[in-house]
C-alpha positions in Angstrom: 96.7 101.1 99.1 97.2 103.0 101.9 100.5 103.7 103.4 99.6 101.5 106.1 98.8 98.8 104.0 102.0 98.7 102.7 103.7 98.3 105.5 102.0 94.6 106.3 103.1 92.4 103.8 101.5 89.3 105.4 98.2 88.2 105.9 96.6 85.5 107.9 93.3 84.6 106.5 90.2 82.6 107.9 88.0 81.0 105.6 84.2 81.4 107.1 82.7 79.6 103.7 84.0 78.6 100.6 83.8 82.0 98.9 84.2 84.4 102.2 87.7 84.9 103.8 88.3 87.4 106.8 91.7 88.6 107.4 92.9 88.0 111.1 95.9 89.7 111.3 98.8 91.2 109.0 102.5 91.2 109.9 105.9 92.7 108.2 107.5 89.5 108.6 106.7 86.1 107.4 107.9 83.9 110.6 105.6 86.5 112.8 102.9 85.3 110.2 103.9 81.8 110.5 104.0 82.0 114.3 100.0 83.6 114.7 99.4 80.9 111.7 100.3 78.2 114.2 98.1 79.8 116.9 95.1 80.6 115.0 95.0 76.9 113.9 94.6 75.9 117.4 92.1 77.9 118.3 89.7 78.4 115.4 88.2 75.6 113.0 88.0 75.6 109.6 90.8 76.6 106.9 93.7 79.2 108.1 96.1 80.4 105.5 98.9 82.9 105.2 99.7 85.3 102.3 101.6 87.8 100.8 99.3 90.6 99.9 100.0 90.6 96.2 98.1 87.5 96.4 95.0 88.6 97.6 93.1 89.0 94.4 93.2 85.1 94.6 90.9 85.1 97.7 88.7 87.6 96.4 89.8 90.2 98.6 91.0 92.8 96.2 94.3 94.1 97.2 
């Protein structure tokens, strides 16, 4: 994990297909990620999730 990745702990993900996720954005603070999540939910169809970087392996994105 690079130093830049360590700075941004909260990630907003979008589900493209049942097994495929795309990172929309990364944030340092949970409330910033939650605010972006609300906006992204209105703009995009499909499932949008906010996750802590340590849980990325559950989404199959490594870590």
